[in-house]
N, C-alpha and C positions, 0 to 999 in steps of 0.2 A: 642580227637575229635576236629579237627582244624576248621571246618566250623563255629561253633558258635563264635569262637574268631575272625574270619574274619568279621562276622556280627557285633560283638561288636565294632570292630575298625571303623565301619561305612565308608566304602570305598567312598560313595558318598560325604562325607565331606572332603576328603583328598585333593581335588583341592585347598581348602583354605590354605593348607600348601605348596603345590608345586608352585602355581602361583606366589606368591611374590618373591620367589627365582629365578624363571625363568625371571620375570620382571626385577629384579635388575641385573641379569647376562647379559641380553640383553642390558640394558643401559650401563653396563660396557664394553660390546663388542663394542657398538656404539662409545664410546669415547676412546677405545684402552687400557682399564685398566683391562680387564677380567683376572681372576685367577681361574682356575677350581678346585683346591684342596680346598680352603676355601669355594667356592660355593657349592661343594659336601657336605662338613661338615654341612653347613647351611641347605641344603636340608634334610639330615638325622635328624638333630636336630629338624627342623620344623615338619617333619612327626611324630617323636616320641612324641613331645609335643601335636600334634593334637590327636594322638592315646591315649596317656595318659589322655588327657582331656575327650575324649569320654568314656574311661573306668571309669573315675571318675564320669561322668554324669550318666552312667548306674548304678553304685553302689549307689551314693548319692541320685539320684532321686527315687530309690527303697526304700532306708532307710527313706526318707522324705515323701513317699507316693505320689509322683508326677506321677510315672509310675504304672498304674493299668490296670485292664482288660478293663476299659472304654476308654482307650487311643486308638486313631485311627491311630497313626503313625506306623512306622516300629517296629517290635518286639524288645523289650529290653531283653537281655539275662538273667539278674538277676531277673527281674520282672516276666519273663515267667518260671522261675525255671530251666532254661537250664544250667546256670552257677551259682554256689553257691556264695553268697555274699563275703565270706572270700577269695575265689579264685580270684574274680574280684578285691577286695581290694589289694591283694598281687600282682596281675598282674599290677595294676595301679602304685603301688610303684616301681616295677621293671622297668617299662617303663620310668617313670620319672627319676629314678636313672641313667638309661642308657642314657637318653637324656642329663642329666647334664654332664656325663663323656664325651660324644661325643662333647658337646658344649665347653668343656675345650680345645678341639683341635683348637679352634679359637683364643685362647689367644696369640699365637705367631704372629698372623696376625692383631689383633686389640687392644691388650693390656688387662691389668688386669681389667679395668672398665667393660669389657664384662661379668665378673662374676655377676655383678648386674643384667644384662639383663637375664642371664640364671636362676639365683635364682628367679627373679621376674616372669619369664615365668612359672616356676614350681609351685610357690606359687599361681599364678593366675589361673593356670590350675586346681589346686585342689580347690581353693576358688570359682571357678565359680559356683559349686553346693555344695561344702562342707565347713566345718569350721563354726565358730560362726556367720559369716556374709556372706552367700553365695551370690556372685555377681549376678548370674542369677535369684535369688529369690527376688532381690530388684531392678530390672530394669537396672542393670549395665552390663548385658551380652553383649549388643550391643556395648557398649563403649570398653569392653575388646577385643572383636573380631576385631573391627575397628583398635584399637591401635596395638595389638600384631600381628594380621594376615594381617595388612596393613602397617602402618607407620613404626613400629619397624622392621618387617620382611624384607621389601624392603630396608630401610635405612641401617640397620646393614649388610645385605648381600652385599650391594654395598660397604659399608665402609671397610669391611675386604678384599675386592678386590682392591679398589682404594686408601684407606687411607684418604678419606674425604667424605663429604656429598655434595649433589647438590640439586638445586630446582627441577630438573627433577626427582630425586629419591623420593623427598617428594610428588610430584604430582602422581608418580607411586604408592606410598603407599596409597594415597588417593583413587585411582581407585581400587586397589586390596582390600583395607579395606572395601570399599563400597559394592563390589560384594560378598565378604566373609560374610559380615553382612547380606546380603539378604538371604543367606542360613539359618541363624538363624531366620530371620524374618518369613520365611515360617514355620519353626518348631513352633515358638511361636504363629503364626496366627492359625495354625492347632490345637495346644494343649490348646487353651484358656480355654475350659470347665474344663478339668482335672487340669490345673494349678490353676484355681480359688479355687477349692476344696482343693488343697494341700497348698494353701497360697503362691504360686509362683507368685510374682507380676512383671511379665515381662512388657515391654512397651506395648505390645498388650493387656494385661490384664488391665493395668492402663488407657489406652486411647482408647481402642477399635479397632476393625478390620479395620474400615475406616482409621484411622490414620496409622495403621500398613501397609495397602496397599499403602497409599501415601508415607510412608517412603521407601517402596520397590521401587516404581517408581522413587522417587527423587534420591535414591542411584544408580539406574540403569542409569539414565541420567547423573549424576555427573561423573560416571566412563566412560561413552561413550564420554564425553566432553574432557577428559584428553588428548587424542591424538591431538585434535584440539588446545588446549592450548600449548602443546609441539611445534606444528608447528609454532604457533605465536611467541614463544620464540626463536626457532631455526628452520629455514626453512629446514634444512637437515633432520629433523625428520618427514617430510611429509608422507613417506610411512606407518607410524604407523596408519594413518587414515583409513587403510584397516579394522581396527576393527569396523568401522561404518557399515560394511556389516552385522554384527550380531544384530544391533539394532532392526530391525523388528522382529527378532526371540525373542529377549528379551521382546519386547512389547507383543508378542503373549503369552509368558509364564505369563506375568503380568495379562493378561486378563483371563487366565486359573485360576490363583490364586483367582481372584474375583469371579469366578463361582464355585470353588471347594467346595465340601460338604462332600465327603466320603474318606475312606482310600486310595483307588486306585487313586482318583483324586489328593489328596494332595501329594502322593508319586510321581506321574507324575510331579507335579509342582516342587517338591524338586529336582528330577533328572534333570528337564529342567533348573532349576536355576544353578545347579552345572555345567551342560554342557555348558550353556551360558558363565559362568565364564572361563571355559577351552578354548572355542572357541575365546573369547575376548583376553585372554592372548596369545594364539598361534598366532593370527593375529597381535597383537601389537608387540610381540617379533620378528615375521617374518619380519614385516615392519622395525624395528630398525636394524636388521641384513642386510636386503636388502638395506637399505640406504647407507651402506658402499660400495656397488658395483655400485651405480647409480651416 
């Protein structure tokens, strides 16, 4: 039965894996260093790491009691009894193993030091909710997402194409990391009640919903400001400010977050946050590509 596995992969979270690769490749295109083979490998690796992390969350959150019938978010396959724990654990291991093998394809483009990135990505994907010190249970989930789905994903994807790092890619990683973390903020904001019972000390649990909402807004604004900073650093990047067109939509989703109370409302906010991330990335990348023809 395929559909439960698709749900377990959490398609709405996959933009967090795709966006930084597109961002880095658009930057590489803009400076004439684009290389499609390593970019494609990066995309596959990022998707597999995201799916593996989602499988790990489904498994470990059930084992630790964070996913219960009281949870108001999307159905989790193991907690709902749709997928057996052992099957999810095996699938998680298979996906992470595949990700590592795929990632090894980047070694000819970036060197052996990339092994440390691949190993760290797999370890952190598991340690996010598993292991003796699960990151997500101690308030480090936001840091993990920001670093690996922002700074690392953009900078490494650019590096294997261009052979060096730039300030522009660092800022691009800042933008994608901020918007990817907002997806997590919505989840933690929504799940506060059940996370408290399970001992999951997310930032939302530690500091409350007001701080979580402010974090969401700050990260939204930081990401939206990046194209403006790019333009100040290099006037040729000005078409990337097209991304400002989605700022009103992002603020509207933020207001929905403040008003959300039930399953349907939070699911709408989660979908809206992911869609904003997609639209922002598409507009930024389109602007960078367009700049080459203006």
